[in-house]
Legacy VTK file of the C-alpha trace (Angstrom):
# vtk DataFile Version 3.0
C-alpha trace
ASCII
DATASET POLYDATA
POINTS 79 float
-91.087 -128.448 -37.517
-92.733 -129.979 -40.527
-94.680 -127.698 -42.863
-97.607 -128.797 -44.983
-99.735 -126.901 -47.505
-103.320 -126.297 -46.495
-104.643 -128.206 -49.522
-102.610 -131.303 -48.592
-103.654 -130.943 -44.950
-107.304 -130.830 -45.983
-106.909 -134.093 -47.902
-104.951 -135.884 -45.149
-106.234 -134.222 -41.981
-106.834 -137.365 -39.898
-103.494 -138.910 -40.855
-101.655 -135.686 -39.917
-103.435 -135.518 -36.550
-102.580 -139.161 -35.801
-98.935 -138.550 -36.739
-98.705 -135.507 -34.450
-100.195 -137.483 -31.563
-97.910 -140.480 -32.196
-94.625 -138.608 -32.727
-95.236 -135.543 -30.547
-93.800 -133.279 -33.272
-95.842 -130.207 -34.293
-96.894 -129.495 -37.881
-97.279 -126.018 -39.393
-100.075 -125.468 -41.928
-99.260 -122.929 -44.650
-101.238 -121.122 -47.332
-99.225 -119.666 -50.202
-96.107 -120.229 -48.069
-97.403 -118.191 -45.107
-98.146 -119.919 -41.778
-101.845 -120.235 -41.031
-101.933 -122.637 -38.087
-99.882 -125.078 -36.071
-100.974 -128.512 -34.977
-99.310 -129.395 -31.667
-99.711 -132.507 -29.510
-101.871 -132.154 -26.390
-100.149 -131.379 -23.141
-99.986 -134.175 -20.595
-102.287 -133.928 -17.589
-100.464 -133.008 -14.383
-99.415 -136.042 -12.381
-99.317 -136.094 -8.608
-95.833 -136.176 -7.138
-96.429 -139.669 -5.748
-99.170 -142.236 -6.011
-98.606 -143.214 -2.392
-101.446 -141.916 -0.281
-103.542 -140.800 -3.237
-106.581 -142.669 -1.840
-106.169 -141.298 1.673
-109.484 -140.396 3.276
-111.635 -142.217 0.719
-112.532 -145.295 2.825
-114.503 -145.648 6.020
-114.256 -148.526 8.512
-117.575 -149.723 9.917
-117.842 -152.260 12.699
-115.258 -154.628 14.148
-112.498 -155.511 11.670
-110.473 -157.683 14.076
-112.912 -160.316 15.336
-114.033 -163.247 13.152
-117.278 -162.835 11.259
-118.641 -166.153 12.531
-118.582 -167.589 16.041
-115.608 -170.019 16.358
-118.046 -172.732 17.574
-119.633 -172.659 14.103
-116.355 -173.325 12.280
-116.366 -176.680 10.553
-112.563 -176.939 10.734
-112.622 -176.965 14.574
-115.034 -179.905 14.847
LINES 1 80
79 0 1 2 3 4 5 6 7 8 9 10 11 12 13 14 15 16 17 18 19 20 21 22 23 24 25 26 27 28 29 30 31 32 33 34 35 36 37 38 39 40 41 42 43 44 45 46 47 48 49 50 51 52 53 54 55 56 57 58 59 60 61 62 63 64 65 66 67 68 69 70 71 72 73 74 75 76 77 78
């Protein structure tokens, strides 16, 4: 784990936070050589075991989904 003095952290705070997020390695902040805080990357959100079926139950069928929308007599291709 990398250690950084609090004065240097104060001057480079945003860069340190970006580095922790990018590398995933924590950084310990020290004051007079004693640990004050640790910057750790955020934990990943829990992922479902499988994406298959994740939308189950979110759609609703209304009306006839098998028959054509228009009457076949109105089709230009059949004329």
